[in-house]
N, C-alpha and C positions, 0 to 999 in steps of 0.2 A: 593552521593555528589561528591566523588572523580572522578567518571566517567564524571559527568557534567563539573567539572573543567577541566578535561583533554580535553573534546570536545571544551570548550571555548578557551583553550590555543592553540589547533590545528587550530581553525578558525582564531584566532589572528595571528598565525604564517603564515597561508595562506594569509591573507590580507597583512601582512608585506612583503611577497614574491612578491605579485602583485605590491605593491608600489615600491619596489626596484627590478624592472625587470632587470635581468642580461643582457638580450639582449640589452636593452637601454644603460646600462653602457658600454658594449663592443663596440657597434656601435659608441657611442659618443666619446669614447676614440680613436678609430681608425679614426673617422672623424676629430678630432682635430689634430691628427698626420699626416693626409693626406694633401698633398700639393694641391690636387684638390679642397677641400673645402676652405682651407685658401686662396689659390690663386684666386679662384672665388669670394670670399668675398672681398678681397682687390681690385680686378678689379672692382667689383660692386661699392665699395665706391669711387674709382677714377672716374668712369664714372659719378656718381651722383655729385661729387664735380666739375668736369669739366663742366657738364651741367648747374649747378646752377651758377657757375662763369661766364659762357658764357652769360646766361640770364641777369645777373646783369650788366655786362660790356656793353652789347648791349643796355639795357634800359637806361644807363647813357648818351648815345648820343642823346636820344630823347629830343626834346624841351619841350614837354608836358608830364605830368605824365601818365604812363600807369596804369589805374585802374584795368585792367584785367591781370596784370603780374602774380599774384599769381595763378590764374586759369590756365594760359598757362604753368607755371612751373610745377604745379601739374599734368597736363595732360602728360607732358614729363616724369615725374617721374613714373607715372602709367605705361607707356609703357615700361620703363627700368625695373621696378620691375616685370611686368608680363613676359617679355622675359626672364629675369634672373631666376626667380623662376619656371616658367612653363617648361622651356627648360632644365635647368641644374639639378635641384633637383630630379625630377622623373627619369631622365636618370641615375644619380648617384645611386639612391636607387635601381632601377631595375637591373643595372649592378652588384651591390654588391650581391643582392639576387640570381641572375642567376649564379654568380660565386660559391656560396655556394650550389647551386642545382646540380652542375656538379658532375657526378659519380666519376671522378678521384680526387675530392677534398672532402675528408672525414672531412668536417668542422662541424659547430655547428648543422646543421639540421640532421646529421646522428649519432653523438656520444653523444648528450645531453639527459638528462632525462626530460627536460622541455616539456610541452604539446605543440602541434602545435598551439593552440590558443595563448599561451603566446609568442611563437616565432614570429608569425605574428604581434601580438600586439606590441611587442618590436620593430620590424622593422618599423611599422607605427609610433610609438611614436618618434622614432629617426628621421625619416624624418620630422615629424611635428616640432620637436625641431629645425632642421636645417632651416625649413621655417620660424619659429619664429625668428631665428637669423638674417636672411636676412631682415625680416620685421622690426625688431628692429633697424637694421642699417639704414633703409630707413625712419623710423619714424621721426627723427629730421628734415630731409630735407623737408618732407611733412608738418610737423607742422610749419616750417618756412614760407611756402607759405601763411599761414593764415595772417601773418603780412604784406604781400604785397597786400592784398585785392584780390578779385575775387573768393575766396573759403572760406567756413566756416569750423570750426573744426568738427561738426557733420558729414558733408559730407566726410571729410578726414577719420575719424574713420570708418564710415559705409563702404566706398569703400575698405578700407584696410581689414576689417573683411570679406567682400564679396570675395575679392581675396584670402585671407587666406583659406577660406572654399573650394574654387575650387582647389587651389593648393594641399591641403591635399587629396582631392578626386582623383586628378591626380596621386599623389604618391601611393594611394591604387590600382589604375588601373595598374601602373607600377609594383607593387609587384605581382599582379595577373598574369600579362603577364610573369614575370620572373619565376613564380612557374609552368608554363605549362610544362609538360614532353615532350619537343621538343629537337631536336638535335641543335647543334650550328648554322648550316646554316639557319634553320628556325627561331631561335632566332635572328640571325642577320637581317633577313628579317623583323621580327617584330619590331626591333629597328629602321630600316629605315622607316617602315610604321608609327611608333609612332612619329618619328621626322617630317615626312611629315604632319601628322595630327596635331601636336602641333602648327604649324603655323596657321592653321584654328582656333584652340581653342584659341590661344593667340589673334588673330584678333577679335574673337567674344567677348572675355572678355574685351579687350581694348575698343571696340565699345560700349559695355554695360556700362562700367565704365564712359566713356565720356558722354554717354546719361544721366546717373545719375547725373554727374557733371553739365551738361547743364540744366537739369530740376530742380536742386536744391533739395537735399535730406533733408536739414535742415528744409525747409518750409513745407515738406510733413509729417514730423514725428508726427505732431499733428493729422493726419488723421488715423482713425482705418483701413481703406482700405490698407494703405501703409504697416502697420505691418502685416496684414493678408496675403498680397501678399508676403512680404519678408519671413515670416515664412513658407509659402507653398513652396517657392523656396528652402529655406534652408533644409526643410524636405525632399524634393525630392533628393537633392544632398547628404544628409546624408544617405538616404535609398539606393541610388546607391552605395556609398562607402561601406556601410555595406554589400551589396550583394557581392561585390568583396572581402570583408574581409572573409566572410564565405566560399566563393569559394576557396580562397587561403588556408584557414585552411584545407579544404577537400583535396586539391591537395597534401599537404605535409604530410597528415595523412598516417599511414601505411595501406597497402591493407586489413589487417584483421579488421580494425576499421569500425565503422558504419558511413561512410562518408556522406551518404545521409540524415541522421537525421537532422543535423544542417542546411544544405542547404534547404531542403524541408520545415522545420519548419519556417525558416526565410522568405522564399518566400511566404509561406501561410500567415504569419502575415503581411508582407508588402503588399500583395495583398488585405487583408481585410482592413488595414489602408488606403491604396490608394483608395479603393472603397468608404470608408466613407468620405475621404477628397474630392473626386470628387463629391459625393452627396451633400456635403456642398456647393461647387461652383455651382452646378446645381441649388440648391435652391437659392443661393445668386444672381446669374446672370440671373435666369429664362431662361436658355439655355440648352435644353436637349441634344444637340449634344456634349456637353463637356464630357458626359459619354463615348463617343467613344475614347477619349484620354486614359482613363484607360483601355478600352477594347483592344486598339491597343498595348499598352505596355505589357499587359498580354499575348496577342497572340504571340508577339515576344519572350517573355521569355519561353512560353510553347513550341514553336517550337524548341528552343535550348534545353529545358529540355527533349523533346521527343527523340531527337537524343542521349542524354546522357543516359537516362534510358534504352533504348533498347541495350546499350552497356555494361550494368551491367552483372556480372556473375550470373548464376542461383543458384549456391551453396553458401550458407552463411557460413561464418567462425564460429568457435565455440565461439569466443568472441562475435559476434553479436547475435548468438542464445541464449546465456546465458542472454542477456538483454531483450529478448522477454517477455512481461508480461504473467503471467499464466492465469488470468481470460479471458474469451472469449471476452467481450467488449473491454478490453485494447489491446488484441492481434489483434482484427479486426482493431482498430485504428492504431496500430503500423505497420500493414501491409502496410499502405499507406506511411509511413515515413521512413521505414527501407530500407536497401540495397535490391536489386533485381529488375529485369525488370518487373515482374508481378505487384508488388506493385507500382512501378513507373508509369506504364501505367494507373493504376486505379487513382493514384493521379493526373496525367495530365488530364485525362478524367473528373475527378470531378471538377477541377478548371475551365477547359474550359466550361463545361456545366453550372456551376454556373455563370460564367462571361456572357455567352450568355443569360441565363435566367434573371440575374440581370439587364443587359443592356436593354433587351427587356421590362422588367417591368417598368424601369424608363422612357423609351421613350413612352410607352403606356400611362403612367400616365400623362406625360407632354403634350402629344397630346390631352388627354381628358380635361386637365385644360387650356391649352393655344393653340390657333390656330396656327399651323405650316404651312408655305408656302408650296405649292405643290412641288416645285422644291427641297426644302430641305428635305421634307418627302420622296420623291423618292430616293434621294441620300442616306439617312440613310438606307432605306430598301435594296438598292443595296449593300451597304457596309456590312450589316448583312448577306445577302444571300451569298456574296462572302466568308465571313469568315467561315460560316457554311460548305460550300462545300470544302474550302481549308483544314479545319481540318479533314473532312471526308477522303479526299485524303491522308493527312499526316498520319493518323492512319492506313489507308490501306497500304501505303508504309511501315510503321514501322512493322506491323504485318506480311506482306509478307516477309520482310527481316529477321525477326525472324524465320519464318518457313524455309526459305531457309538455313539459318545458322545452324539451329538445325538438319535438315534432311540431308544436303549434306556436311556441313563443321563443324561437331560437335567438332573436335579436335582443331579447330582454336580459336584464341583469341575472346572473346565476343565483343570486340571493332569493329570487322569486320561487325557486324550487322548494326551499324550506318553508316558505309561506304557503305554497300549494299543498305540501304534506300536512301542515296544520289544518288547512281548510278542509282537506279530505277527511281527516280524522274527526274534526269538529262537526262538519256537515253530515257525515254518515251517522254520527252519534245523536245529533239533534233532530234529524229528519223524522224518525219514528215518533219522537216525543211531540213534535209540532203537529204531526198528523193526528195522533191520538188526542192532543189537546183540543183541536178544532172539531174532532169527532166526539168530544165529551166522554172519552173512555180512558183518560190518563189517570193512572193510579200507580202505587208503588209496585204492585204485583205485575202490572204491564211493563214497567221499567226493568224489573228483574227477569222478565221472560226472555226467551231466546231471540237474540237479534244478531244474526250472522254479519260479520264485518265491523261490528261496533266493539272497539277495544275497551271502552268503559264498561260494557255489559259483562266482559270477562271478570272484572273485579266484583260485580254484584252477584254473579251466578254462583250458587253453592251446590248445584246438581251436577255430579260427575258426568252424567250422560250428555248434558248440554255442553260441558267443556270439551267432550270428545267431538261434537259437531263443530265447535269453534276451531278445534285443532285441524280437522279435515279441511274446513273452508279456508283457513289461513294458509295451510300448506298448498292447496290448489291455487289460491291467488298468488302466492309467492312464486310458484313454478311458472305461472303465466308471465308475471312481472320480470322474472329473470330471463325468460325467453325473449321478451320484447326488448330488453336492454343488452342482450348477449353480443350483438354486433358492435354496439357502442363500447362495451367493455373490452372486447378484443382490440378495437382501434386504440383505446387509451393505453392498454398494456403494450401494444406494438410500438406506439410513439414514445414510450417512456424509455429513452436512451439518450446518452450524451451526443450532442451534435458533432459530427465528424469534421465538418467544415463550416466556417462562419462567413457569410456573405456580407461584406461591408458596403455601405452606400457609396455610390460613385462620387468622386471628388470633382466638384464643378470648377471650371476655370475662373480665374479672377475677372471681375467685371472691368471692361476697358473704359 
């Protein structure tokens, strides 16, 4: 009884710690004391006040009442809010996290006993509170537009919730970019790239918000299709933010931790949920080609994951090996989700194979039930053929890079394997073009011609017979690469087990 009470008190204490996250308190205290947040908020209020005052003064000179004044003012406020929140808050959040990630700044990320999950969650919650502060300051101005006609309150609240969700996702992306282990020049380049991309994101959000305002959200809220579509979009945004969250947690975790477990488990769960959601839309719209959206997103993620898993170290830390399940079925399943290049390759191969099989099954069922036009049918088949060959080439590059790194550069960092895979793909693709350029025979037709081993040539080729040659070449190369790495893979699978005994270092006698 006492043991159960002790466990209950421990759980309650843990929940209390989660509710009172010290990272949130620290960040909010520093944000309140910072002139950047206070100054930006005051400037934001001044701009909103001047804009609303300008609209009211201008409309007072009109001879007739402007029945669309509220909608016009609301559109202006949406632009101001989107620019201020999407540009300032992610930049502020990312710069603060990047400053704490610097090696010469032994701040919270290096001296705290908090878990990486709580640290990233605290950073994200603090940025969400700042977003909520800006939206709360803008809320009275936007609610005032309802009194001037041209916009209804359901539309106001829906667009604000829509913008809030996207700004929070942008904050999570900024935290992820700040957690990348890069030098200051590269981080500065990422900041410039993020600023450049933010203009496109802001433009897209403003255009979408104005389209929702024009179409009238309030009138569509009674339709089930509206809520299904909105929920799908929100789920996709939340899933993307969650992916960057688990990636950020993995980046700040110590090297001895099982970094791959959370990331691979989350991607697998999101992959399965995304497939079920896509199946629902295929059934609802009676459009089989929608399954290609889920396949394309999965392929992009798996390409990035493939470069990451071959950059993992072969030897697992003692901390990771202690967490390996003892029974054989659990150990086999954990092999896919724990650290290590061998298990990561199996995980990527399993997801890619299931995606191809699942997509093909859906397309075949819909072809049998619904007549598909010939042009659409050929386009789907061409896309599937290109994806198969592309991944065969990708696995061939990855396994070849692993073999080269293991045999000729064994003392180098395992991250070099990922760089070697990129060099193999890029070098093989650029070599024919460089040769043809110096031979003065470079043309679009020569680039589209058959170039076995060139993964980019697969995307240019439209001749099915050339794709067959690519398929045979990629299969042969993959078989050879698997044979070269077969011994290494057996060794990794055999060593993946919990240590039976731990040898401690000898205790030295005290110095006399």
